[in-house]
N, C-alpha and C positions, 0 to 999 in steps of 0.2 A: 558266860556264855561261852561254852566247850562246841569246837568241830574235831570231828571223827575224821582224820586223816584215811583214807583207802586208795590201796594202789587203782591204777587205771586198768588193770586185770580183773583185781575182784569188785570194782564197780560195774564195769560190762558184768560178770555173772550175777551181781546183785539186782540187776535191772531186769535182765533175763528173766528172773524165776517172780522180779513181782510183778511184770507188764507182759502182757500176752504179748507174742510175735507179732508184727506189724500194727500194735495197736493202736498207733498213731494214726494208722491208714482210717481208721472206721470213722463215718460221719455218719449223720442221720440222712436221709434220703428225701430229697429236694419235696414240700409240700403242692409242686404243681409238677406239671411235664415238660414244661415249658411255649407253652401255645401263648400268644400274647396275645391275642382274643381274650382267654380265660387265664390269668396269671395261676388261678387257684384251683384249676382245673386237673384232674389227673396226679399222678404222683411220680417221684422220684427212685431210683435205686432197685426197683427187682419189676420182673413183667411177669403176667399172669397167663398161662397157657389153657386154664380150665376153669370155671364156676361150678360146683354142686350146688342149689340151694332147696335144703328142706324146708316148705314153708306150712305154716297152720294159719287160716283167715276166718274170720268172723264176718261175715257180711252185715249183721244187723249192728255191731260196735262197731267196725271199722278195727280191731282190732287184731294186730299181724304179730307174730312169734316165726323166730326162723334160726337156722343153723347154718351157715354159710362157709364150705369150705373150699375154698382157696389153693389153684396149687401154681407154683411161682417160680421163678429165678431170679438169686439176687444177680444185681450189674454194677454193683460196686462191694467194697468192704461195708458193713451196713451194720454203725449200732442202732437206728432206730428207721421206722416208717411208718409211712399214712397210708389210711383210707381212704375213700369218700364217702360219709356216712352221715344218715342223722338220726335213726332209732337210737332207745336205749340200749346199752352194751351191758353185757353179765358178765364174761366171761370171752378172753379172748387166747388160744393156744398157739405156739407157734413150734411147727415138729414137735407136736406131742406135751410140749412144758409150757407150762403158765406163763402168758405174758403179762405184763402191767399196759396201762391204757387208759388213755385222756382225749378228751377233747379242746378244741381250740378252733378259731377261725369259724364261718360259716357253716362248715361242713366237715371239718376234717377230725379224724379219728387216729390216736397218735399210739402207733403201739411199740414197747421195747419189749423185744424176747430176753428171756433170760440170758444168754448169751452172743455175744456179735455176731455177726454172718459173713463170712467173707464172700468175695466174689465169686459167682458162679456156683451157689449153693442151691442146690433145689430148698425150696420149703412148702410146708402145708399149715396153712392157718387157718386154723378155725375160729368161729366168732358168733355166739351164741348173741340174740336180742328180741328184741320184743318191742311193741308200742301201736298208736296211734297216727299211721302215716296222713290222715287230713289234717292233724293237729301241728301236724313241722311248719316248717318254713324258712328258706333263705333267699338273702337277697332281695326279700320283700313279695315271693312268690312261694306256688306250690306245685308240682305236676300232677302229684297227686289226685287223681278226680273221682269222687264217690258217686256212683248213678242208683237210681232206686233199690237193687237189687244187688249192690255191690261196690264193684269199683278198676277203674282203668289206670295201669301207669305206661302211658306213651306219652314222650316230647322229646323236644331237641331246642338247643343241644343238649340237656342234661334231664336224667328220669331217674337213674339208679339208684341217688342216694334217698329215697324215699323205701324202698325197701329191698336193697341187699348193698353190702359194703365193695366199693370198687376201687380200682383203676381207671376214673372214668376221663375215658381221652378216647376217640377214634384209634391212636398210634398201638394201643394195648388192647390185642383183640383176641379171643378166646372162644374157647366150645363151652358148651352149656345143658349142663344136665336143672330143670325146673320140673319140683315133686312138690304139689300141693295138697294141702288136701282141706274139702270146704264141707259146709254141710249137705248133706243127702240132698238131691234137689236141685242144687246149684252146681255149675262146673267150672272150670279154671282152663283159663286156653294159656297158651306161650307159644313160644315160637318151635320151629322143626316139626319133629314128630311125633305122634304121641304113644308111649311106647308099653302104656299098661294103664291100667286101672283097679284099683280095689275098696270095697268097704268094710266098713269096722264100727261099730257103735255109732252109728250115725252121720257116720263122715266119710264122703268119698274123696280118695286121693286118684289124684291126675300124674303124670308123669310123663315130662316132656322133655326131647333130646333137640338139639341143634349140636352136627356133628362138624359144620366148618365154623372157620374163624366169625366171627361176630364182635362186633363193635358195642360197648355198653350202651349206649341211646337207642341203639336196637332191640334190647332186649324187651321185652312185655311183659304184659301181665294183664289180663282180664277176667274178671270173676262176675258174675252174673248166671240166670238164666239163658240159654241163648237154645235156638234150632239151630241142630249144624248139619252141614250139606256134606256131600265128599263126593269125589270123582279122580280123574286121571286127566292129562294131558294127552297129548298123540304120543308122547316121546315115555308116557308110563310116569311122569311125577304125580305123586298123590294134592290133589287139592283137596283141601279143609278150611269152608267159609262158616262164620257164625253169626247170627243177625238175633240180638236180643228180642226178645217175647214180647217186648212193649216199646216196640218202633213206629204205632200206627199211623197214620198219613205215608210214611214215608218209607214203610215196608218194602211197597212192590217196587219199587223205585231202588232203593238199595237192591235188591235180591235180582233186579234188572240189571243193573249194572255190573254188581262183584259176582253176579253166577256167571259173567262169560268171560273169568280170569283163564281157566284154563283155553281157549279158544286167543287170546290175547297173549298168554305166553309163547304159544306156538308161532304168533305174526311176531313179536320182539324174535324168537331164537334166528328168524331169517337177516335179521342186523345184527343181534350182538352175538348170537353164537349159542351153544350150549346152556341151556336154563343152569346156574351154579346151584343149589341146594336142592336137598333131600324131601322138600314139599311148599306148597306154595298155598299162598289165600290170603283171605282176609276177613276181619270181621267188624261186624259193625254196632258198637253197644249203645245203649240209650243214654248219651252225653249230652250235655247240652256246648260241650267247648265246639269250635267250629273248622276245625282244620285237618287233615288226613297226614300220615308219618307213615316213612317204608319200614317199619319194625320188620326185620328181618325173614324173612318165609310168608309174614301174619300179619297183615299191612291193618293200620287202624284206617277205619274210614267215623270221621261223624254224619250222625244222618240229614244236616245240615248240608252234605254235597249232596244228598238228593229232594232238596225240599225243592226244586222246580223239575221234578224228574228224573228219568234215568242220566246217568253219567257217564260212559264209557270212556272220557278222554282221563278223568279223576284216576282211573283204573290204569291204564296205561302209564301215567305218571308216576304213580307209586310205582309199580312193576318194573317201570324200566330204571329206577335206583335199584332194585335185584342187581341188576348189573355193576350200575352205575352209581354206590353212593354205599351199596353194600358190599359187594365180593371184591371191587375196586372202593377202599375206603379212603379220604382226603387224610392227609398227613399233619393238616394243621386247619382250623377255620376257616381261615383265609382262599384257601382250596375251595370251598363251597359252589364256587362254579361248574367245576365235574361233577357234583351233584343236579345240580338244578336246570343247567344251560342245555345238558343234554337230556335229561326227563323233559323241559318243554318242549325239547326240541322232537322229542316222538309223539307229542299230541302234536305235530304238527303234521309228523311224518303220518299219525292215523287220520288226520285232517283228509291226506290224499289218498290216503284210501278207502276211505269210506265217502269221497266227492266231493267235501265240502270246500275244497280249497286247498290248493297247493303250497307245500311248504316256501316257495318263492314268492307267489302271492301274500301270504301271511308275514313276510319276514318287508314287505314291500309297506303292506298297511301299517306294522306295528313301527317303521321308521317314517310313515308320512303322518303319523298319530300321534308324536312327539315334535314341538318346534325345536329349535336349540336353544330356545332359553329355559326349558321343560327343565325341573331338578332330574328326571329322570336320565340325563344326559351326566348328572356330575356323578351318577355311582358308577365306582370302577369295578365291572364283575369279577375282575383277577383280585382281586385286592377290597373288597367294600368295607370294610370296619366294622367292628362287632354291632352296632346297632344300625345299620345295612345290610347286613347279611342273610336276611330274609326279603330286603327290598324289592317291589316288581319287577325293578331293571335289572338283576339279578338272573330273573327267569324270561324275562323278555328279551333286556339286551345281550343276554348269555347266549340265547337261542340266536339271536342274528350274528353273533361269533360264529356260532356252527355252522350256519349259510355262509356265513362271509367264505370259513375255512371252506366248505363244502364246491364253493364256487371257482375260488383259488388252485384247490390241488384235481379238481372235476372227481367225475362219480365213481371211477373205478378205484381211484386212491382213497378217494372220503369213505369207500365204502368198504374198501380193507380195513382203514383206520379203527373206524366205528366196531367192525367186529372184533379185529385183533385186538383192541385195547385192554376189553377184561378178560381176553387170554393170559395177553402176556404180562397183566400184573394181576393175577389170580389171587383171592386171597389177601392183598399184602395191601401197602397203601399207596398213593401218590400225589403227585402236587400238580401244579397250572404248568410248572416249567417241566416236570419230566411228563406231562401230555402234550407239551412244545415241541419236545426234542423226539419223542416218540412219531407226530403228526411231520415232522422232517425226515426222520430215519426213511418211514412208509413212501411220502411220496416222493422224496429227493427235492425236496423244494423250501428255500427259506420264509421262514415263516412269522420273524421276531418284528418285522413291521407292521402285519395284519394283528397280530396277536395283542401288541400295543396299543395301535389303531382302537379295537372292539372291546379291550376288556381293559385298560390300565389306562386310556385317558380320561379325563372329566370332563367331557363336552362329544358336542354331536360331529360324528365324522363328516368331514367335509364332502360337497359333492361327489368330487373326482372320486376321492377314496372310495364312496361308497358306491360308487357306478360302475368302479371297476371289479367288484363286489357283487354286482347286477341286483343291486339292489336298490337304490335311492333312483328318483325321478328328479329331476333337478328343478324342477317344478310343482313339486307337490307340496303340497299342503295339508294339516290337519283336515280329515274328512273329506277330502278331493278322491281317493281313493275307496269303490265299494268295499263292504266289509264282510268280508270273507262269511259263509254260511256256519263254518265250525267256531267263529269269534266266542259268540256267547258261552256253550260250551267250555270253550280254553278259559275264559274270562273270570266261571265262575269257583275256578280252582284257586282264585287269584290269592284266597287265603288260605291257601293248603298250609300255613306255618303261624296264623294269626287265630286269637283267640275270640 
């Protein structure tokens, strides 16, 4: 064996020639964004600013073809990065050059660009793909829902994997252009505003634009045969609603509820401030799922939400999310209370507006309906855990916390908080801790004990603490209080996120 001796200066020069500057600093982006509830969701190393999705979908066979163009910026020296995706990829390009790719885990698409990417580099990622979404699953489930005349992509906390590659976590919000070609006579519905349509050779293309930051799980696609209605709110926001032409007996109740969207948005602006997006509305496809979802600007409603007649309460809930959950999105999935506690509380406000029970009467009823040994009180709305993320306690105990806050700070401060929060954190992300800090700032009141009692203790607040918030009655027992008139309508929305 012979060792070649090189002077230190020559060695340094040799290494500089052989290895790109700072090459040692280049590393793969993390396969998850760092959310402890869902460690594999989202990705590290980059931030997406825009998704351009150009799709073609055949309802008869459930075949989807697509080209996704992602505009992003690297947040580290990046040798490789992941997208969350399930369909079959034929080509990937990064900044125009072909990139190699592979799959791993349940839903990871690993992309290795031709050259490493320094931190702060603008990147354009193009992914060509195809597949049959209904044949794909991850973790034993699918969020792609076939209908007799098409399909729907709408679910929480994940839905994007089945129809477009993404950084699938609310922390990475982006704007969207969604262009979908479907057979003539079929419509494609997505978020935002319909920019244009065009027809050619038996296919019609619908071009939708969502021009404000949007979390990936709030992106939606519905293909089918719909009756579409349009209008405007009092402030001139376009209202676009759609109803499957095959809703059967639920059709009338669905329309009687969803067609009040403009009215309800007008009412909600009094509490939450100006509507934050470029359009609003909802769609009711002919699906067997049971839940509703606050897909940004275009709410998804299951026909089952209207099986017992009209229900404006569910419309209030989902439209409230446009401010609490969509405009201001959670930082981590543990912050779900900011979404669901306030959406539920808006239903209580609507009940009061309709003369069917005040917020305080509803709070008293909920508190009295759950004895101290009820598992309801073991769920902590401020950090419920992934298994209880959509437990009823997150909604009802979450709304109790909102009423407790109102009683603690008084109506003037409370309604200033309610309206100021979406403005202060517009189009961003926030945590429960951020909300507490904001509420303390506006009210001038220390709220640590109140938040701990109502959001983080796995037990029923003792009567003195509850009475201090004017909620409990020391002698109250389950069923001892009269049921508010609105309760059954509110209760009918309890399966909002259940199959």
